[in-house]
C-alpha positions as CSV (number, residue, x, y, z in Angstrom):
1,X,-7.5,33.3,-34.8
2,X,-8.9,36.2,-31.9
3,X,-7.2,37.4,-28.7
4,X,-10.0,35.7,-26.6
5,X,-9.8,32.6,-28.3
6,X,-5.7,32.6,-28.1
7,X,-5.9,32.8,-24.3
8,X,-8.9,30.4,-23.7
9,X,-6.0,28.0,-25.9
10,X,-3.0,29.1,-23.4
11,X,-5.2,28.8,-20.7
12,X,-6.9,25.2,-21.2
13,X,-3.6,23.9,-23.0
14,X,-0.9,24.8,-20.6
15,X,-2.9,22.8,-17.4
16,X,-3.7,19.9,-19.8
17,X,-0.3,19.5,-20.8
18,X,1.0,19.8,-17.5
19,X,-0.9,17.3,-15.8
20,X,0.0,14.7,-18.8
21,X,3.9,15.5,-18.3
22,X,3.5,15.7,-15.1
23,X,1.9,12.2,-14.6
24,X,4.1,10.5,-16.9
25,X,6.6,11.3,-15.8
26,X,6.8,9.4,-12.3
27,X,5.0,6.7,-14.3
28,X,7.6,6.2,-16.3
29,X,10.1,6.0,-13.6
30,X,7.7,3.5,-12.0
31,X,7.4,1.1,-14.7
32,X,10.9,1.1,-15.7
33,X,12.5,0.5,-12.5
34,X,11.3,-3.7,-12.5
35,X,11.5,-3.8,-16.1
36,X,15.2,-3.1,-17.1
37,X,16.1,-0.5,-13.7
38,X,15.2,2.6,-16.3
39,X,15.2,5.8,-14.3
40,X,15.0,9.4,-16.1
41,X,17.7,11.6,-14.8
42,X,16.4,15.0,-13.1
43,X,13.2,13.4,-12.8
44,X,12.2,14.7,-9.4
45,X,13.3,18.1,-10.5
46,X,10.9,17.9,-13.5
47,X,8.1,16.9,-11.0
48,X,8.4,19.6,-9.1
49,X,9.2,22.4,-11.7
50,X,5.9,21.1,-13.4
51,X,3.9,21.8,-9.8
52,X,5.8,25.0,-9.5
53,X,4.1,25.8,-13.1
54,X,0.9,24.3,-12.6
55,X,0.5,26.2,-8.7
56,X,0.6,29.8,-11.0
57,X,-0.8,29.1,-14.5
58,X,-4.0,26.9,-12.2
59,X,-3.5,30.1,-10.4
60,X,-4.8,32.4,-13.3
61,X,-7.2,30.1,-14.3
62,X,-8.5,30.0,-10.6
63,X,-8.5,33.9,-11.1
64,X,-10.5,33.9,-14.7
65,X,-13.0,31.5,-12.6
66,X,-13.6,32.8,-9.2
67,X,-12.4,29.7,-7.8
68,X,-9.7,31.1,-5.0
69,X,-10.3,30.4,-1.7
70,X,-12.3,33.1,0.5
71,X,-13.7,34.1,3.7
72,X,-16.4,36.1,1.8
73,X,-19.4,38.1,3.9
74,X,-20.4,40.0,1.2
75,X,-23.0,38.0,0.0
76,X,-24.8,38.8,3.5
77,X,-24.9,42.4,2.7
78,X,-28.7,43.9,1.5
79,X,-28.9,45.4,-2.2
80,X,-27.1,44.6,-5.3
81,X,-25.1,48.4,-4.9
82,X,-23.3,46.9,-1.7
83,X,-22.7,44.0,-2.7
84,X,-21.1,45.2,-5.9
85,X,-19.4,48.2,-3.9
86,X,-17.8,45.3,-1.3
87,X,-16.6,43.2,-4.6
88,X,-15.1,46.3,-6.0
89,X,-12.8,47.2,-3.0
90,X,-11.9,43.3,-2.3
91,X,-11.1,42.9,-6.1
92,X,-8.7,46.3,-5.6
93,X,-7.0,44.9,-2.5
94,X,-6.2,41.5,-4.4
95,X,-5.0,43.4,-7.5
96,X,-3.0,45.6,-5.3
97,X,-1.4,42.7,-3.5
98,X,-1.0,40.8,-6.7
99,X,1.1,43.5,-8.0
100,X,3.0,43.8,-5.4
101,X,4.5,40.0,-5.1
102,X,4.5,40.1,-9.0
103,X,6.8,42.9,-8.5
104,X,8.8,41.2,-5.8
105,X,9.1,38.1,-7.9
106,X,10.5,39.9,-10.7
107,X,13.3,40.9,-8.4
108,X,14.1,37.5,-7.6
109,X,14.0,36.5,-11.1
110,X,16.6,39.3,-11.8
111,X,18.7,38.1,-8.8
112,X,18.8,35.3,-9.8
113,X,19.9,35.6,-13.1
114,X,22.8,37.0,-12.1
115,X,23.8,34.1,-9.8
116,X,23.5,32.0,-13.2
117,X,22.2,29.1,-11.2
118,X,21.0,26.1,-13.1
119,X,18.9,23.5,-12.3
120,X,19.7,19.5,-12.7
121,X,18.8,19.3,-16.3
122,X,20.6,22.4,-17.6
123,X,18.0,24.7,-17.3
124,X,18.6,28.4,-15.7
125,X,16.9,28.5,-12.2
126,X,15.5,32.2,-13.6
127,X,13.6,31.2,-16.3
128,X,11.7,28.8,-14.1
129,X,11.4,31.2,-11.9
130,X,9.8,33.3,-14.6
131,X,6.3,31.8,-14.2
132,X,6.1,33.6,-10.4
133,X,6.1,37.5,-11.8
134,X,4.6,36.2,-14.9
135,X,1.7,34.3,-13.2
136,X,1.2,36.9,-10.6
137,X,0.9,40.0,-13.3
138,X,-1.9,38.2,-15.0
139,X,-4.0,37.2,-11.6
140,X,-3.2,40.9,-10.7
141,X,-4.6,42.3,-14.5
142,X,-7.4,39.8,-14.2
143,X,-8.6,41.4,-10.5
144,X,-8.3,44.6,-12.1
145,X,-10.7,44.0,-15.3
146,X,-13.0,42.0,-12.9
147,X,-13.5,44.9,-10.7
148,X,-16.0,46.8,-12.5
149,X,-17.6,46.8,-16.0
150,X,-17.0,51.0,-15.9
151,X,-13.5,51.8,-17.7
152,X,-12.9,54.7,-15.1
153,X,-13.2,52.1,-12.0
154,X,-11.0,50.0,-13.8
155,X,-8.4,52.7,-14.2
156,X,-8.9,53.7,-10.3
157,X,-8.4,50.2,-9.0
158,X,-4.8,50.2,-11.8
159,X,-4.1,53.4,-10.0
160,X,-4.0,52.1,-6.6
161,X,-2.6,49.4,-7.2
162,X,0.4,51.1,-8.9
163,X,0.7,53.5,-6.0
164,X,1.1,50.4,-3.7
165,X,4.8,50.2,-5.1
166,X,5.3,54.0,-3.7
167,X,4.5,52.7,-0.1
168,X,8.3,51.2,-0.6
169,X,10.2,54.3,-0.6
170,X,8.0,55.4,2.7
171,X,9.6,54.9,5.9
172,X,6.5,52.7,7.6
173,X,5.4,53.3,11.1
174,X,3.4,51.1,13.4
175,X,0.5,53.2,12.8
176,X,0.6,52.6,9.2
177,X,1.5,48.9,9.1
178,X,-1.8,48.4,11.4
179,X,-4.2,50.4,9.1
180,X,-3.0,48.9,6.4
181,X,-3.6,45.4,8.0
182,X,-6.8,46.2,9.1
183,X,-7.6,47.4,5.3
184,X,-6.5,44.0,4.0
185,X,-8.3,42.2,6.9
186,X,-11.6,43.8,5.7
187,X,-11.3,43.1,1.9
188,X,-10.8,39.5,2.7
189,X,-14.2,39.4,4.8
190,X,-15.5,41.3,1.8
191,X,-14.5,38.1,-0.4
192,X,-10.7,39.1,-1.4
193,X,-8.7,35.7,-1.8
194,X,-7.2,34.1,1.7
195,X,-3.9,33.9,-0.2
196,X,-3.9,38.0,-1.1
197,X,-4.2,38.0,3.1
198,X,-1.8,36.0,3.8
199,X,0.9,37.5,1.0
200,X,-0.1,41.0,1.8
201,X,0.4,40.3,5.9
202,X,3.6,39.3,4.7
203,X,4.8,42.1,2.9
204,X,3.4,44.3,5.5
205,X,5.6,42.8,8.2
206,X,8.7,41.9,5.8
207,X,8.2,45.9,4.9
208,X,8.3,47.3,8.3
209,X,11.2,45.3,9.5
210,X,12.9,47.3,6.5
211,X,13.3,44.1,4.8
212,X,12.9,44.0,0.9
213,X,9.4,42.5,-0.2
214,X,11.6,40.0,-2.4
215,X,11.8,37.7,0.8
216,X,8.1,37.1,0.4
217,X,8.5,35.7,-3.6
218,X,11.7,33.9,-2.3
219,X,10.2,31.8,0.4
220,X,6.9,30.5,-2.4
221,X,9.8,29.4,-4.7
222,X,10.7,27.2,-1.7
223,X,7.6,25.4,-2.2
224,X,9.5,23.5,-5.2
225,X,12.2,21.5,-2.6
226,X,9.0,19.6,-1.2
227,X,9.0,15.8,-2.7
228,X,5.5,15.4,-1.8
229,X,4.1,18.3,-3.3
230,X,4.1,16.8,-7.0
231,X,1.5,14.0,-5.5
232,X,-1.8,17.0,-4.8
233,X,-2.3,17.7,-8.6
234,X,-2.4,14.0,-9.5
235,X,-4.8,13.2,-6.8
236,X,-6.8,16.7,-7.3
237,X,-6.9,15.8,-11.2
238,X,-8.1,11.8,-10.0
239,X,-10.8,12.8,-8.4
240,X,-12.2,15.7,-10.6
241,X,-12.0,13.2,-13.5
242,X,-14.0,10.4,-11.1
243,X,-16.7,13.3,-10.4
244,X,-17.1,13.8,-13.7
245,X,-18.3,9.8,-14.5
246,X,-20.9,7.2,-13.4
247,X,-18.5,5.9,-10.9
248,X,-20.8,7.2,-7.9
249,X,-23.8,5.8,-9.1
250,X,-21.9,2.4,-9.8
251,X,-20.4,2.6,-6.3
252,X,-24.2,2.9,-4.7
253,X,-25.4,0.2,-6.6
254,X,-22.5,-2.3,-5.1
255,X,-22.9,-1.4,-1.9
256,X,-26.4,-1.6,-1.9
257,X,-26.3,-5.0,-2.8
258,X,-23.8,-5.6,-0.5
259,X,-24.8,-4.3,2.6
260,X,-29.1,-3.9,1.7
261,X,-30.1,-7.0,3.3
262,X,-28.6,-6.0,6.9
263,X,-31.1,-3.8,9.4
264,X,-30.4,0.3,8.7
265,X,-28.0,-1.4,5.6
266,X,-28.9,1.3,3.2
267,X,-28.0,4.1,5.9
268,X,-24.9,2.0,6.3
269,X,-24.1,2.0,2.4
270,X,-24.7,5.5,2.2
271,X,-21.5,5.7,5.4
272,X,-19.4,3.7,3.4
273,X,-19.9,5.0,-0.2
274,X,-19.4,8.8,0.9
275,X,-16.2,7.4,2.9
276,X,-14.9,5.8,0.0
277,X,-15.4,8.4,-2.9
278,X,-14.5,11.5,-0.2
279,X,-11.3,9.6,0.0
280,X,-10.7,9.4,-3.6
281,X,-11.9,12.5,-4.5
282,X,-10.0,14.7,-1.6
283,X,-12.8,16.8,-0.4
284,X,-16.6,16.4,1.3
285,X,-18.0,19.4,-1.3
286,X,-17.6,16.7,-4.3
287,X,-19.1,14.1,-2.7
288,X,-22.4,15.7,-1.3
289,X,-22.6,17.2,-4.6
290,X,-21.9,13.7,-6.5
291,X,-23.1,11.3,-4.7
292,X,-26.4,13.2,-2.5
293,X,-28.8,13.5,-5.5
294,X,-28.3,9.5,-5.6
295,X,-28.3,9.1,-2.1
296,X,-31.3,11.0,-0.8
297,X,-33.9,9.8,-2.4
298,X,-33.0,6.3,-2.3
299,X,-32.9,6.5,2.0
300,X,-36.5,8.4,1.3
301,X,-37.8,6.1,-0.8
302,X,-36.6,3.5,1.7
303,X,-38.8,5.0,4.8
304,X,-36.4,6.9,6.7
305,X,-37.4,10.2,7.7
306,X,-36.0,13.5,6.0
307,X,-34.5,14.8,9.2
308,X,-32.3,11.4,9.4
309,X,-31.6,11.3,6.0
310,X,-30.4,14.9,5.4
311,X,-28.5,14.7,8.4
312,X,-26.7,11.5,7.5
313,X,-26.1,12.9,3.9
314,X,-24.3,16.0,5.4
315,X,-22.2,14.1,8.1
316,X,-21.4,11.4,5.6
317,X,-19.8,13.7,3.0
318,X,-16.9,14.2,5.6
319,X,-16.2,10.9,6.7
320,X,-13.4,9.5,4.3
321,X,-10.9,12.2,5.3
322,X,-8.8,9.8,7.2
323,X,-8.7,7.1,4.7
324,X,-6.2,6.8,1.8
325,X,-5.5,8.8,-0.3
326,X,-7.1,11.7,1.1
327,X,-5.9,15.1,-0.3
328,X,-5.9,17.0,3.3
329,X,-3.5,14.4,4.2
330,X,-1.1,14.8,2.0
331,X,-1.4,18.4,2.1
332,X,-1.0,18.4,6.0
333,X,2.0,16.0,5.8
334,X,3.6,18.9,2.7
335,X,3.0,21.3,5.6
336,X,4.0,20.0,8.7
337,X,6.6,17.7,7.5
338,X,5.5,14.6,8.7
339,X,5.7,11.1,6.6
340,X,2.7,10.3,4.5
341,X,2.1,7.1,4.8
342,X,2.3,7.2,8.6
343,X,-0.4,9.6,8.6
344,X,-2.3,7.4,6.3
345,X,-1.7,4.1,8.6
346,X,-2.5,6.0,12.2
347,X,-5.3,7.4,10.3
348,X,-7.5,3.7,9.4
349,X,-8.3,3.4,12.6
350,X,-9.7,6.4,13.7
351,X,-11.4,6.6,10.4
352,X,-12.8,3.7,10.7
353,X,-14.2,4.3,14.5
354,X,-15.8,7.2,13.2
355,X,-17.4,5.3,10.2
356,X,-18.5,2.3,12.8
357,X,-20.4,5.3,14.8
358,X,-22.5,6.6,12.4
359,X,-23.4,3.5,11.0
360,X,-24.6,1.8,14.5
361,X,-26.9,4.8,14.4
362,X,-27.9,4.1,10.8
363,X,-28.7,0.3,11.9
364,X,-30.6,1.5,15.5
365,X,-32.6,3.8,13.4
366,X,-33.7,1.3,10.9
367,X,-34.5,-1.3,13.7
368,X,-36.2,1.9,15.3
369,X,-38.3,2.9,12.6
370,X,-38.8,-0.8,11.0
371,X,-37.5,-0.2,7.9
372,X,-37.7,-2.7,5.5
373,X,-34.3,-4.7,4.3
374,X,-33.5,-6.1,1.1
375,X,-32.9,-9.5,0.0
376,X,-29.6,-10.5,-0.1
377,X,-28.8,-12.0,-3.5
378,X,-25.0,-13.5,-4.8
379,X,-26.4,-12.4,-8.3
380,X,-27.3,-9.0,-7.5
381,X,-23.8,-8.8,-5.7
382,X,-21.8,-10.1,-8.7
383,X,-23.2,-8.2,-11.3
384,X,-23.1,-4.9,-9.5
385,X,-19.5,-5.4,-8.3
386,X,-18.5,-7.0,-12.1
387,X,-20.0,-3.2,-13.2
388,X,-18.3,-1.2,-10.5
389,X,-14.9,-3.6,-10.3
390,X,-12.6,-0.6,-12.0
391,X,-13.8,1.9,-9.7
392,X,-13.2,-0.3,-6.5
393,X,-9.9,-1.3,-8.0
394,X,-8.7,2.3,-7.7
395,X,-8.3,2.8,-4.1
396,X,-6.9,-1.4,-4.0
397,X,-4.2,-0.6,-5.9
398,X,-3.0,3.1,-4.3
399,X,-3.3,1.3,-1.0
400,X,-0.9,-1.6,-1.9
401,X,1.4,0.1,-4.2
402,X,2.0,2.7,-1.9
403,X,1.4,0.5,1.4
404,X,3.7,-2.1,0.5
405,X,7.0,0.0,-0.7
406,X,6.7,-1.1,-4.4
407,X,5.5,3.0,-5.1
408,X,6.4,6.5,-3.7
409,X,3.4,8.7,-2.8
410,X,3.9,10.3,-6.0
411,X,4.2,7.1,-7.8
412,X,1.3,6.0,-6.3
413,X,-0.5,9.5,-7.0
414,X,0.9,9.2,-10.9
415,X,-0.4,5.8,-11.4
416,X,-4.1,6.8,-9.8
417,X,-4.4,9.5,-12.5
418,X,-3.2,7.7,-15.2
419,X,-5.6,4.5,-14.4
420,X,-8.3,6.8,-13.3
421,X,-8.1,8.3,-16.7
422,X,-7.7,4.9,-18.5
423,X,-10.9,3.7,-16.6
424,X,-13.5,6.5,-17.4
425,X,-12.6,7.3,-20.9
426,X,-11.9,4.1,-22.4
427,X,-13.3,1.5,-20.2
428,X,-16.7,2.8,-18.8
429,X,-16.7,5.7,-21.4
430,X,-18.1,7.9,-18.8
431,X,-15.9,10.7,-20.2
432,X,-14.5,11.6,-24.0
433,X,-11.6,12.7,-25.0
434,X,-13.4,16.2,-25.5
435,X,-14.4,16.6,-22.2
436,X,-11.4,15.1,-20.4
437,X,-9.5,18.7,-21.1
438,X,-12.2,20.9,-19.5
439,X,-12.3,18.4,-16.4
440,X,-8.5,18.6,-16.5
441,X,-8.6,22.5,-16.4
442,X,-11.2,22.4,-13.7
443,X,-8.7,20.9,-11.5
444,X,-5.7,23.2,-12.9
445,X,-8.1,25.9,-10.7
446,X,-8.4,24.1,-7.3
447,X,-4.5,23.3,-7.8
448,X,-3.6,26.4,-8.3
449,X,-5.6,28.2,-5.8
450,X,-4.6,25.4,-3.1
451,X,-1.0,25.4,-3.9
452,X,-0.8,29.8,-4.3
453,X,-1.9,30.0,-1.0
454,X,0.2,27.2,0.5
455,X,3.1,29.4,-0.8
456,X,1.8,32.8,0.3
457,X,1.6,31.0,3.7
458,X,5.0,29.7,3.5
459,X,6.2,33.6,3.3
460,X,4.1,34.6,6.3
461,X,5.2,31.3,8.3
462,X,8.9,33.0,7.4
463,X,8.3,36.1,9.2
464,X,6.4,34.4,11.9
465,X,9.0,32.2,12.7
466,X,11.9,35.1,11.9
467,X,9.8,37.1,15.1
468,X,9.7,34.0,17.0
469,X,6.0,34.2,17.0
470,X,5.7,30.2,17.9
471,X,7.8,30.8,20.8
472,X,5.6,33.3,22.5
473,X,2.3,31.3,21.8
474,X,3.9,28.5,23.3
475,X,5.0,30.7,26.5
476,X,1.3,32.4,26.8
477,X,-0.3,28.5,26.4
478,X,2.1,27.0,28.6
479,X,1.5,29.5,31.5
480,X,-2.4,29.2,31.0
481,X,-2.5,25.3,30.6
482,X,-0.1,23.1,32.4
483,X,-1.5,19.6,31.4
484,X,-1.9,18.1,28.4
485,X,-5.2,16.3,28.6
486,X,-6.4,20.1,29.2
487,X,-4.0,21.5,26.2
488,X,-5.6,18.3,23.6
489,X,-9.4,19.5,25.2
490,X,-8.7,23.3,24.5
491,X,-7.3,22.2,21.1
492,X,-10.7,20.5,20.1
493,X,-12.6,23.0,20.8
494,X,-10.4,25.8,19.1
495,X,-10.1,23.0,15.9
496,X,-13.8,22.9,16.1
497,X,-14.8,26.2,15.9
498,X,-12.0,27.2,13.0
499,X,-13.3,24.5,11.4
500,X,-16.4,25.7,11.2
501,X,-15.5,28.5,9.3
502,X,-12.8,27.8,7.5
503,X,-12.4,25.8,4.5
504,X,-10.2,23.0,4.8
505,X,-7.0,23.8,2.4
506,X,-7.1,26.9,4.2
507,X,-7.2,25.6,7.8
508,X,-4.5,23.2,7.2
509,X,-2.3,25.7,5.5
510,X,-3.4,28.6,8.4
511,X,-3.1,26.1,11.3
512,X,-0.5,23.7,11.6
513,X,2.7,26.0,11.6
514,X,0.8,27.5,15.0
515,X,-0.3,24.0,16.4
516,X,2.9,22.0,15.5
517,X,5.0,23.7,18.1
518,X,2.5,23.5,20.8
519,X,1.9,19.5,20.4
520,X,5.6,19.4,20.5
521,X,5.9,21.2,23.3
522,X,3.2,19.3,25.5
523,X,4.2,15.6,24.2
524,X,1.8,15.0,21.7
525,X,3.4,12.8,19.4
526,X,3.2,14.5,15.4
527,X,1.5,12.1,14.0
528,X,-1.6,11.7,17.0
529,X,-1.7,15.7,16.9
530,X,-2.2,15.0,12.7
531,X,-4.8,12.3,13.1
532,X,-6.6,15.0,15.9
533,X,-5.9,18.1,13.4
534,X,-7.5,16.4,10.6
535,X,-10.9,14.7,12.7
536,X,-11.4,17.9,14.5
537,X,-12.0,19.6,10.9
538,X,-13.6,16.8,9.9
539,X,-16.1,17.9,12.8
540,X,-16.2,21.3,12.2
541,X,-17.6,20.7,8.8
542,X,-20.9,20.0,10.5
543,X,-20.6,22.5,13.1
544,X,-23.1,25.9,12.7
545,X,-23.3,28.6,11.9
546,X,-21.5,28.3,8.2
547,X,-19.4,24.7,8.8
548,X,-18.8,23.9,5.2
549,X,-20.9,20.8,4.7
550,X,-24.1,22.8,6.2
551,X,-23.8,25.5,3.4
552,X,-23.2,22.9,0.5
553,X,-26.1,21.0,1.5
554,X,-28.3,23.3,2.0
555,X,-27.4,24.7,-1.5
556,X,-27.6,21.2,-3.0
557,X,-31.1,19.8,-1.2
558,X,-32.8,23.4,-0.9
559,X,-33.0,23.2,2.8
560,X,-32.8,26.0,5.2
561,X,-29.2,26.1,7.1
562,X,-31.5,26.2,10.3
563,X,-33.2,23.0,9.5
564,X,-29.5,21.1,9.1
565,X,-28.6,22.5,12.4
566,X,-31.3,20.4,13.9
567,X,-30.6,17.5,11.4
568,X,-27.1,16.8,12.2
569,X,-27.4,17.6,15.9
570,X,-27.2,13.7,16.4
571,X,-24.4,13.0,14.4
572,X,-22.2,16.1,15.7
573,X,-23.0,14.5,19.2
574,X,-21.6,11.0,17.7
575,X,-18.8,12.1,15.8
576,X,-17.7,14.2,18.9
577,X,-17.5,11.1,21.3
578,X,-15.6,9.7,18.3
579,X,-13.3,12.5,18.2
580,X,-12.9,12.4,22.0
581,X,-11.7,8.8,22.0
582,X,-9.5,9.5,18.8
583,X,-8.0,12.4,21.2
584,X,-7.5,10.8,24.3
585,X,-6.9,7.4,23.0
586,X,-3.4,7.4,20.8
587,X,-3.3,3.8,20.9
588,X,-5.7,4.1,18.2
589,X,-3.6,6.1,15.9
590,X,0.2,5.5,16.9
591,X,-0.5,2.2,18.7
592,X,-1.0,1.4,14.8
593,X,2.3,2.3,13.6
594,X,4.2,1.1,16.8
595,X,2.8,-2.5,16.4
596,X,3.7,-2.4,12.6
597,X,7.4,-1.2,13.9
598,X,7.0,2.2,11.9
599,X,8.1,4.0,14.4
């Protein structure tokens, strides 16, 4: 076996094993509890440690495949040479930051080994923590190797990464910290991953204070303590498995048989099926890529204009972000320490409001354009329902299990992952067992990209709290804004603009710690604030110049961005009105919780 094949086996085998164990442990607890009161001792600790393991193994996979979340402008540069130089610079910065993080993590491991603490099941904590320096070291090495095809250039990057350690023995000055921060921000704009920027800033700030850099890695390990966190990889795997099957086509056929007979029925079905698929897969990107090629031709064949069809598919891609079991809601719950069940319940009516507004517009366009309606046939509906019943049962089962309290969010996510794999591999057979590992590796890369970003954000957040940055921000905002209504309007504008340039996971991780204290100060309920936050990001995906859905639709349908700007304007206006209603009528979100006696 060659070194390359061995590396490939490790990169593919470890995430798959991690996913299978992470699915099995909560599932055994869930199934064993009603049967015989069976419980795996320390299962919560096992799942948290497995998630931490997947974070860094998945992060390594994300580095190999280029899946880390970035804010790159390098593609806008003219000329191949300019883009290559930008990539070299950004990877040099990423290699340097991750090398220092690897060293800082090693220091944490050494300290923990001296203390001799053990986990619930007897494993020394330092062994669990060892995945940090190992994973970060591999990530740094990968960035060095990918920096250039020219060996001297790679050696140069390695030397720069090594020289970065020397900064630790230099007494920092304000000007030096500002210069390093500016270099880091420039590298981020040119393609360095966001996690490197956040951890790099944390390292610079702590170094400037004279605090050991190991403080950043110590905060990273604190990620293990979140009981909700293991649900994120499980829901991600569920979405990736579904996206690899024919579930999108089965769902479209079912909703067409159900809704095709009403005026504008095809437009309504596009909104409904996109909302459902986004809720299941966790992101509008997967929906536009997987469903766009199916529903766009259907809209055109039914007589809808290209302008309306492009706008609808682009807008509908994010309609399910407030519905269970959407990954974005779970991530917001983890970052903000807001109960996920309350967020899901509070998001149902606002989510339905946005979907209804888009559906009404679709119906009006259908009536105005004289679109022919499909004859409703029970036989077709029953046939389509029979074929799609397993796909439709996934969200229904999850809502029943989690909504009634029969299972925790983690157990519900494990059930959904196992159930989806069984449906895809053994019932529909859209996905073979040979294809499953590759699908799980793709999911692991996204999990690693998101959770490494989240863990590095915890290091930066720790500094911000120590430096009382949120308190200072609150003072500044309070001096300028005195009305809660004006604060909410300002928040809408800020989130809309930032949502148009940030990927949703980055936006949640970066902005939430800053927004939460402001919301509390102005008397906004934390759950209502969460719904406002996610609804604005949903709208920001459509906002020019670089909203995520605009970029994805431009790539998927081969249309210039300027054309999509025009096509989404009606949907921007409609959804914007919906977001304002959600913002200023809290009864739509927290009112439901009060009626249910949940708050």
